[in-house]
TIGUVO-779169 format. One record per residue (C-alpha): x, y, z; residue in one letter. Coordinates in steps of 0.02 Angstrom, whole numbers, plus 50000, padded with zeros to 5 digits. Example, Ala and Ser with C-alpha at 12.3 -4.5 7.8 and 13.67 -1.06 7.14 Angstrom:
<sites>
506154977550390A;506844994750357S;
</sites>
This chain:
<sites>
500005000050000M;500655017349954E;501195027550105R;500055042150144K;500815059550135P;501345069050289N;500425085150332I;501155101150405L;500035115750454L;500735132450510I;499425144350581V;499815162250631E;498655172550740D;497885189350699H;498995194250553Q;499035211450472A;498965205850292Y;497655213250176Y;498045231150129G;499645231850229H;500715222550104E;500195235549974Q;500625249550094N;502315242950150C;503465229050092E;503255216650234I;504685204250231K;504085186250232R;505465177050138P;505055159750204H;503205160850163Y;503665167149989R;504885152849967K;503505140650011L;502265147749885V;503625148449751S;503505129449758K;501615129249773G;500105140749768V;499775157549851D;497905160049869F;497685178849854K;495805178849892R;495755168750053A;494495173250189Y;494235167550367C;492495161050407S;492325172750557T;493565186650600P;493825180750779L;494975167750858C;493885154050930C;492565153050792P;493885153550656S;495005140650740R;493515129050762R;493175130950575S;494985126250538L;494755110150636A;493025105250571T;492725112850399G;491125120650468L;490505138550483Y;490175145050658A;488315143850620S;488555125050614H;489935121350739H;489185132650873G;490785141150935Q;490135158450890I;491305169250996N;492785168251115N;491695165051268Q;490565150651213V;491215132951242S;490165123051121A;490325104151124E;491205095050983F;489755084950918T;490615081850750Y;492265075450685D;493835085850669T;495165082250539Y;496215075350683M;494885062450725D;494845056550546R;496735056250524L;496945046150683K;495825032850608K;496915032950453E;498455028650556G;499225045950571Y;500255052050717D;499525068850769I;500635082650839F;500105100050894Y;501175114450955Y;500545131251016G;498895139751045K;497275129751033W;495995143251079H;494605134550982A;493395132951126G;493135117851235K;494555105551266G;496325104151201T;497155095151054P;497465080451171A;495605076851166D;495825072750982F;497335061551001G;498685074750979A;500365074951067E;501435090251088G;501525106451184V;499945117051185F;498815128151287H;496935125251285G;496415143151315D;497285158851253Y;498555158551393G;500365163951397N;501685152451322P;503015159951435Y;502185152251588L;502135134551520M;503275122051612P;504005116051447S;504515133951406Y;505385135451574Q;506385119751533K;506775126851360Y;507515142451442L;508555131651558E;509185120351418D;509635135351310K;510285145951455N;509075159851408L;508325173351520P;506465175251550F;505765186951415P;505645205451448R;505105219751336A;505265238551328F;503555246551303V;503485260951179E;501595262951160H;500145256851267N;498485255851173W;497565246151309C;495815251351360T;496045262951510P;496075253451676E;496165236551588W;498035234051613I;498605247951726S;500325240951770D;501075242651595I;501935259351580M;502645267151422E;504535269451413N;504815255851540K;505345237751531E;504295223951605Y;504295205151625R;503095195751510L;502255185451643D;500415190451636R;499195175751640E;498575179851465T;499755187051336M;498635198651235N;499175216051290E;498755229851166C;500505236951170V;502015238551058S;503875239651088G;505485229751083I;505885212551154L;507485215851251T;507965197551277T;508675186851134P;507535182250991K;507585164151047E;506555169151199T;505095173851085H;503685161051086E;503815158550898A;505605152150908F;505185141351058Y;503755132850964L;504835130850809A;506185122650915Y;504935110350989E;504195106450818A;505915103550742C;506385091550882R;504825081450847K;505175081250660L;506865073550695E;506005059850795E;504855056750647C;506305054050528R;506245035050533D;504415032550578S;503405020950469Q;501825030750507K;501305046950421P;501135062150532F;500075077750541C;500945091950631M;500125108550668R;501065123550738V;500015138150800D;501035153350847F;500365166050972W;500955179750854G;500995190750760P;499505195250873H;499895209450992Q;500845212951099P;501985217950956Y;503695214051029F;505005210350896P;506825210750944T;507905225250888K;508625215850738E;506885214150662Y;506305231450715A;507765239050621E;507075231750458L;505635244250462Y;505885263050470N;504295271050538P;504655286650435E;504475276350277E;502765269150321I;501455279450233G;499785284250307V;498635269150292Y;497395272750150P;495815271150258S;496565279250413F;495635295550381H;493955287150347D;492645297650439D;491485282350442L;490035292550372S;489655278550248Q;489895264350373K;488675255150487P;488755259450671D;489745243650710V;491295252550642Y;491195265550780H;491565253550924F;493325255750992E;494105254651165G;495915259151130G;496775271951242K;496895289151163G;495835284651012I;494135281751093S;492915289351213E;491525279251296N;491995264951181Y;491715275351025R;493125279050904I;493625297350894I;493645304450717T;494725311750654P;495975300750744N;496845310950879P;498465300950886V;499865307550775A;500335296750627W;502145294950685D;501495285450838V;500435274250727W;501905271850609A;503045266150749E;501725253750809T;501475247350632L;503345245450613A;503375234150767R;501865224650702C;502705221650533Y;504345216950617A;503445203850722Q;502715196550561I;504485194950493T;505085187050656L;503665174450652T;504055170850469D;505835166250516E;505225154450651A;504065146050526G;505525144950406G;506505134950534M;505155121550526I;505125121350337L;507025120550330D;507015105750449K;505735096950338L;506885099750188D;508425094350284E;507585077850325M;507025075050146G;505195075250193L;504565090950104A;504195082549938E;503035070050023D;502125082650131T;500585093550109L;501085110350182I;499835124250220I;500345140950298W;498935152550347T;498195163150489A;496595162250589D;496035180050543H;496685197450503G;497095213050603D;496125229450596G;497595240050652I;497555257950580A;496085254350464C;494455264250445H;494765279050558G;496225271050651G;495665255750746H;496755244850857F;496445226050862D;494795220050784K;492955218550822D;491295214450739A;491515225250584Y;491835215350426M;493205225150338A;494375215850221E;495795219150343E;495025207650474V;494315194950351L;495745191750231R;497135179650274I;498725173050194P;498505155350130F;499975146650050G;500005128250002M;501335116549934R;501005098749881F;502285092749755D;501565083649606G;499775087449656R;499645106349632I;500585119049524P;502175127549580A;502325146449588G;500495150349553E;499575165549620D;497765159749629S;496255171249627Q;495085157149677A;493895162149816L;494395151249963V;493975150550148S;494805143050299N;493345130850309V;494225122850159D;495765118050259L;495075102750348A;494275094350195P;495865097850096T;496935089550229V;495815074250229L;495785073450039S;497685073150037A;497615058650160A;496405049350049G;494905050950163T;493525063150210G;492275068050342F;490875056250390S;489665070950397Q;489315084950272K;490435100050297V;490435117650228D;492215117750163G;492815111949993L;494345101949941D;495615114349873L;496515100349781L;495005098849667S;495275116249595I;496495109349467W;495445094349419K;494615095049249E;492785099449259G;492835107049434T;491615121449457R;492315131849598W;491275143549706R;490845160649634K;490545168449805N;491455166549970V;490475168050132Y;490935174650304A;489945179050460E;490085186950632T;489125185350794F;490055199950871G;491535201350987H;491485214051130H;489625216051097F;488325205651004K;488135209250821H;487555198650675R;488355201550507G;488545191650345W;489735193650197V;489515187650019M;490995192049907A;491305187749725D;492765191749610A;492305210249608K;490925214949731Y;490795212449918K;489115213650005Y;488875214950194V;487205213150281K;487175220150457N;485725216850576N;484785233150610D;486145243550526Q;486505249550350I;487085237550216E;488785238450133E;489285235749952L;491045238349887Y;491915236549720D;493535228449778L;494355230649609E;494125249449603D;494055252749790D;495145239849879P;495135249550044Y;493225250450049E;493035269250059M;491465270749952R;489925261450011N;488975258449850L;487445252349946A;487085270849973L;487185274749786D;485555272149690I;486555268449531R;487085251649607Y;485355245949658E;485345231649532D;487005224849594I;486465227149774L;484865217449742E;485845203549656R;487025201749804K;485575201949926R;484805187649829G;486435177749825E;486635179250013L;484815174750045K;484945159349934E;486585154250015F;485865155650189L;484335145750137R;485305131950050M;486925130750149E;486635137450323I;484815132150339G;
</sites>
């Protein structure tokens, strides 16, 4: 019997991607090397722009409407298979490193070995990380804080222009600065080290493996080391194209904001009162952390090559959702609004002999497609119907790929129901009890003109309404 392929999944968290790579050359050499040998999906969306729902979709191939993990607080039961369940039955060894944050349980519940945290957590407090520091003779991580964007009184002990120890219970501070300890103390290099050690153990195994590595970054806090920070000069980062959006054409959901200095009573202040040079320095740290995380991911890919396993491995490198930093009036973080910045994700895939090499694909794909694609590569599938599609089928003769990609939100810091239906040109957003949105993404990639308010686009608006209504009737039920 032919040996099944190995599977490697690299998942980043909360990545500034859409719009930013057009505004600044973000250095991701290892990701680019991967897609030079495979496919870079340029129109990839997350199913829900929020951690837990999106991560549950990665595991199950289901939209939040179907898997039930609709926000970061709910702990819906797993009443359906994950790709790990199915791979285990196919004889795979399952390994997981990093953040789970997909709701109830941990990867161990699905047969995975490795180093992981069930909730959001802080990797620097994990016992295995403490041992890593001891083995490598490394200090506990510390960072110098340049800018604190935290909601007032949320984290009162973090002071600007001071250094502090990264030992909070949950590592999600809305701050930016410089990691003052060696780069190897960063969680991304720790996880890469653990993953590489396991790959070496797999060298002579007769069983195929599925390894997933979920970095905590580039999610804030943005703490690159100096060597990465020096790659980005804040003075060369131009004003983000939607930064000065006055939100007059946006639904009210865009007005929610809690960041220090940019909001009042949880409403964004427009025009944004924080000087662009402060934003530019924060963006520079954000971009530098993306580059740092890229290098850590590259360590894993290099190890796969070194061991001669890359040619027999399906590799997918993606993120759970985007980052709304600096967009539409100058937001920090993300929330229930459905801008492209929070919806769009990188999605690179290599599978030698099964897909083209060096292709930039405009196919409309979603992260619900990851799980069925993984199972297809392993020669199996889900026992129940799922929402995702097999990406490997795109290149098969006669395949009719989706003409619209769907996304949804149930809210984040407050309840909100929103739905997205996007095709090759137009994106439609339905917001409960708020105005609709329609954008021409070809002519207006930063979504500054809401065509739903323009009578000349009534026919297109009505068509998109109908497509969403039919999709919800047929697919969501």
